[in-house]
C-alpha angles and dihedrals in degrees: 000000000000090000091052094052095044090053091045091051093048092051092049095053100036117108091205137032115284122219125216094259093054092047090048091055089058092058132075117280112273095042105131130215087248090056089053092047091049091051090049090051090051092049090050090054092047089058094054109123093011130111089241122072136186105235130192113218133167093279095048132268132338141165114246140167112263112256095247090060099041097086097051093050097039090091089067092065108111092206118047118229109258117257116230126208121250089248091055093049092046090051092048091050092050091051093046096049101034104032133184093050138153127225088256090054090053092047091049093051094045093041093225135079119260121244114238093245097052098074090036089058091054092044092048091048088054094235094114133035139180105261097181145307129279114242096237131104109300092021095238119208117260117217133210137166126265138220087259088062091051092045094049092053094041097247130142093201142351088263087076093063110113116259113264089236089061089056096057094109106080092203090056092048092051091048091052092047092050093054117108105252114241091240092062090054091045095054092052097043 
């Protein structure tokens, strides 16, 4: 029972998802990965029927407000989630779906040149990183998404991104992008 409550406490105070190894380091020596997994399973069951859920994302596990309760409690957030321009969201989507991509690839797909601050915003936010350089003249940087991107949008992997065909209705895409991500609600819960 002690293991269960230490893990629960750690997840409640953590500002980021915690993986099994990190949780295991908080516990007495001899606590196995299986013990940690069993405790996580028990905590998941304890959350059944509650507004709070234990979610597994790319970076590990975190408590978050269930999606159906995020909108009503969003007004309690002291700091509003930042709004991103359409150009920023389009660029992020191109990187997520087509990675690894160069700046030139993004500009070709969007049909306009990127402002200097756009990629910097995504890099500063930690959603995008330089994953290498293309072996062509000039050796341009190649960009890809990060675990922070997956965590922010509540995804375990890129495979959970919606199919592009499902995003063909622009109104639906805008509605989905305007939603408060589960992670924002979780950090404030």
